[in-house]
N, C-alpha and C positions, 0 to 999 in steps of 0.2 A: 716490788712488793708493796711499798708505801702507797703507790698510786692505786694498787688493787684494794688495799685496806680502806682508803678514803672513798674510793668508788663504791665499796661495799656499804659503807655507812649511808651514802646517799642513794645507792641502789635499793637498800631496804625501804627507804621512803618511796622510791619510784615504784617498786613492786607492790607495796601496800596500796598505793594510790590507785593502781589499776583495779585491784580487787574491791576496794571500798567505793569507788565510783559506781561500780555495778550494784553493790549491796546497800549502800548508805547514801542516799541522794543528798541529805543535809550535811554531808562532809564537804560539799562544794559550796562556794559562796561567791557573791558578786564583789565582795570586799576583801582585800588582802590583809592578813594579820600583820605581815611585815611590809613596810613601805618599800616599794620597788625603786629605791633611789640609789642602788648600788651600781657603780661603774668601775671598770678596771683599766688602769693605765698600762702603758707598755712595760714600765718597770715592774708592775704587779704581775704581769704575765710571766716575765722572766723569773721573778722570785718564786711564783707558784710552781713553775716547771722545775726549778732547782730543788725545791722541797720534795717534789714527787720523785725525783731521781736520786735523792739522798741515800736511799737504801742500797743502791747498786755499788756503793763504795766498799761495802763489806765483801770479802772474797767468799766464794762458795764454800759451804761446810764449816764456816766460822759463825760464832755467835755475835750478833750485832745489836746496837742500841741506837734509837733515834729519839731525840727530844723535840717536841713541837710545842711552841708557846701558844697561848690563846689567840694571838694575832695571826700566827701561822695557820692554825686550824680554820679560822674564819676566812682567810685569804684563799686557801686551797679549797675549802668547802664551796665557796661562791664561784671559784673558777670552774670546778667540776660541774656544779649544778647548772651553770649557764652554758656549758657545752651541750647539754641535753634539752634544757628548757629555760625560758626567760623566768627569772625568779630571784629570790633572796633567801639565804639561810643565816640564822644567827646562832652561834655556838657559844655556850657559856660553861664554865667549870665551877662547880660549887658542891661542897660537902662530898668531895671525892667521887663526883658523878659528872658525866658529860651530858649537857642538855642541848638538844637541837630544836629549833623552831624554823620550819621550812614553809615557804610560800612558793608555789609554782604556777605559772600562767598556763591555762588550758587553751587548746584550739577553740575556734568559734563553735559554740553549741548553745542549746536552749536551756541548759541546766544552771550553769554558772561560769564565771570567768577564772576562778582561782581554786586551787586546792591548798588548804592550810592544815598542816600536821605538825605535831610536836612529839618528841620522844626523848627518853632518858636512858643512858647506859650506866650501869654501876656494877660493883662486885657483890656477890652473894656467897655465903658459906666459905669465905676465905679462898675462893678459887682465883687463879691468876688472870683469867680473861673475863672482861665485863659481859653482862647480859642485859637484855632489855628489861627495865624495871617500871617503865611507864610509857603509855602510848595514848595519844589523843588525836582524833581526826575531826576537824571542825569543832563542834561542841560535844562530840561523842567521846567519852572516856572508856577505853577498852581495858579489861584486865590484861596484865602484861603477858600472861601465859597464852591467852587467846590471840593477842597481837603477834606474839612470837610464832605461833602456829601458822597464822596467815602469811607472815613474812616468809617463813620457811617454805611453805607450799608455793607462794608466788615466785620465789627464786628457783625452787627445784624444777618447776615446769616451764622455765623460760631460759633464754640464753644467758641470764644473769648467773646461772649456776656455775658456769666455768670461772667467771670472775670471783665468785664467792669462794670457791676452792682455792684459786690462785692467791686470794688475799689472806685467807684464814689459816691455811696449812702451815706456813712458816712461823706464825706468831706463837711465841712462848708465854708472854705476859704483857699486860698493859697496866702501868701505874698511873693513876689519875690524881694529880695535885690541883691546888686551886689556881695555879698560874701556868701549868704545863701538863702534858702527858708524856710518858716515857714508854716506848715500845721496844720490847726485846724479841728478837726473831732469829731463826736459824734458816739461812738461805741455802738450800741444797742445790747441787748441779741439776738435779731432776726438776726442781722448781724453776730454775732459770730457763731450762729448755722448754718447759710447759709455758712459761711466760712468753718466750720467743714465739712459739708456735701459735699461741692464742692472739697475742697483740699484733703480730705481723699480718694476721688475716682478718682483723677487725676493720672492715671497710664500709660498714653499713651507712656511715654518715656522709658518704660522698656519692653524689648522684651520677658521677661520670665513670664509675668502675666498669660498667658494661661497655662503655665506649672504648676504653683502653684494651679490654679483652678482644673486642672486634678489630681494633687496629693491629694488634699482634697477629691475629689470623690473616689479615690482609698483607702484612709485611712478609710473613712466612710463605704465603701463597705466591707472591711475586718474586721470591728469592730464586736465584739461579742454582739448581742443585749441583752444578759442576764446581761451585765455589763454597768454601767454608762460610758459615754464617758468623760474622764477627759480632761480638757484643755491641760494638759501636753501631752496627746495622739495626739493632733494636733500639738502642738509646736515642739515636738522633731523631728518627721520626716520632717516637713516643714523647720526647720532651718538646719537640716542635709543636705537637698537638697540645701538650700541657700549657705551653706558652700562649696558645690561642684560647684555651678553655678557661684559664684562670686570670685573676687579677693579683696584684701584689698582696692584697689582704688574704687571698685564698691559696696562694702559691705553695705554702708549706704543706697543707693537707693534700693538695693536688699531687705534689711530689711524692708523698707517702703512697698514694694510690698507684701512681705510675711505677714506682720502684717495686711495690708488692706484686703488681701485675707481671712485670718482667721476671721477678723472682719465681712466680708461679710457673712460668713457662720454662725458664732455664733450669730450675730445680724441680721439674715435674715429678721426677722419681721420688722425691722426698715428700712433696705435698700430697701425693696420692691422687692427684687429678689427672684425668686423661689428657695427654698433650694434644695441641692443635695438630690436625692432619692436613697436609704433610708436616712431619716434625723433623727439624734440623737442629742438632745441638749447637749451642753458641760456643765460640772459641775466644780465647785470648792467648796470643803467642803460640798458636797452633795446639793449645791445650784446652780440653773441655773443663777439666777440674778448676782451672784458674777462673773461668767465667762463673762457675758455680760458687766458688768461694767468694769472689768479689761481690756479686749481686746479693748473695745470701747475707754477708756481713753488712752491706748497705741497707738491706731490709730490716735487720735487727736494730741497727743504729737509728734509722729513721723512725722506727716504731717504739724502741725502748731506750737504748743507751749504748754508746760506743765501748764502754768498759765491759759490758756484758758480751758484746760482739768479740772483743779480744779474748776474754776468759774462755768463751765457748770455742773459739778458734784454736787456742793453745791446748785445751782439753782434747779436742778432736785429734790434733797432731800427736799428742802423747798416747792416745788410744791406738792410733795407727802404728806408733813405734812398738807397742806391745803385741798387737795381733793383726795389723793391717799392712798397708803399703809402705810403712816407715814414716818417721818424722820428716816433715818437709818445710824448710824455711821458705820455699817458693810458694807453697799454699798459704803460709802465714803472711807473706807479703801481700798476697791477694786479699786476705782477710783485713789486713791493716789499711790497705788502699780503699777497699770497699767501705770500711768504717769511716774513713775520712770523707769519702764521697757522701755517705749518708749524713754525716754531720753538716756538711755544706747545704744539703738539701733541705734541712729543717732548722738551721741555726737561727735564722731571723727571716722576716718577709723579704728583706732586701737580698740576703744571701740566696734564698730559694728562687727568687726571680732571676738573679744573675746566673745561677746554675742552669735554669731553663734556657736562657739566651745563649749560654756557652754551648750546651749540648745540642741545641737546635742547629748549630753550625759545625759540629765536630765531624771530622773525616777520618780520623785515625784513633784507635784505642790507646795509642801511646800518649795521647793528650790527657787521659785520666788514669792510666795504669802503667807504671814503670816496668821495664823489662827485668824480671827477677830470676831469669833462667840460669844465671851463673851461681846462684845460692845453693848451699848444701841441701840434699834431700835423700830419701830412701835409707834413713838410718833406723835400724831396729833399736829396741830398748837398750841393749848392751852397748851398742856403738854410740847412741846418744849420750848415755851416762858417762862413757869413757871420754868423749870429746867435750861435753858441755855440763855434765853433772846434773843440773836442774835448771828450771826456767828462771831461777834467781841468781845464777852464777855469773861471774864477771864475763866469762867466755860467751855465754848465751846472750847477755845484755849487750855485748859488743855487736853481735850480729843483728840484734833487734834494733839497735841504734843505726846500724848500716841501712837497714830497711827503711827506717824513718827518714834518713837522709835522702834515699832514692825518691821517696814519696814527696819530700819537701821541694825537690827541684822539678817535679813533674808539672807541666804547664798549668793544669787546672788548680793545683794546690799552692802555686807560688804566691807569696804575699807581696 
C-alpha cells in the first residue's frame, strides 16, 4: 500500500508531464531546476525498500498507521523517481503541506532536456485526505482545480489508474506535520489480493519478458508426455537462461520476471491467460496443487512481500476449510517454501545471483521443496477448529514451526 501511495505521488507528476509536453512547450527546459547530484548507496536502497514494505506488517482488515519522516520521504521519492527516469525530487514539509519539486530528464529531443514541475498537497475544508493545492510546470502556474483535472484524466486513461486505485482505496487519513507525515489506512484482504495480481504482473520494465515466455514454450514442446512435468523441469532451464541474460546488478529484476513467467504458466487457470500448447501441468511430489502454491507464493514474495504471501496462503486454506477441499498444512508448506524461495530471489544482488547459479544446476525438486505429504490436510471447518482452534493457537503454531523446520533443512535454504 505504501509503495502504491508514493508511486501515486510521483505518477501524478509523470502523468501530467505527458500531457503538458504536448500542450505547453515552455514547460520543458534545457536547465534543471534541481541539480541532478543525487546518488543512492546500497544502504539507501535497502532502507527505501524497507520503508515501502512497512505497510505490510499490518494484518488484513486492521487499521494501521505509518509515520514517515522528511528524510524518509525524500529517500523513497528519489528511489521511485529514478526507477522510471533519471532525475531528482526535493520534498519539503511546511505549514501542514507537502511540497514537491521534481526534475526529470527527457530522452533526446529537439525541445528540451528536462521537465521541471512542482506541486503542493494540503488539506481543505477539514477533509482527512490531502488534495492538490498548487501546481507549476516550468514557468507556468496552473489553477489547482485545472491541474487536478489534467492529472485525473492522465491517470484515468493510462495504466497508472490501477496503481492509483491500489494506492488510494485503503487510505483513511493523512496528517501532515512539519517534520513527518502520518498515514492511517485500512488494508482489506481484497486490497491485498488486488495488489498481488497487479504487482506480480508488472513486467514492463524488463526487456527479456518475451524471451522467457518463448523459453517456456520450448521447454513444454520438448517435454515427454509420458512423464510428469516436474516444477524443477521448468526452473532449471529458466534460471540457467536468467544466469546468462543478467549481471549481478540486474539479477533481482531478472529473477522477478522469470518467477512471474513460470507462475503465469503453472497457474494459468488463475491468470486467465491461454496456456502454452501443448500444456502439461507442473508437479511437486506427484501433486499439481503443490507446484501451484509454491510458485504462486514465490511470485507474490518476489513482487510484494513474504508476509503478504503467508497471509493470503492461510486465508486460502481457511476458505477451503469452510467450503472447499479442506484446510491443508501440505498446501501451506508449499506456500511457505515458495515465499522463502521468493525472498532469496530478491534479497540482494548477491543472493539473486546465487539462486540463479544454484537453480541452473538443480536436478531434483527436493532441493528447493521439502516433502510435506505427511502433514495433516482435508480438514473441514469443524475439524480444523476442534483440532487447532485458530491460526494463533499453540497447536497450530506447533505445526507451523514444524513446517519452518522442514524448510530450514532443505538444501537451498540451509545457512
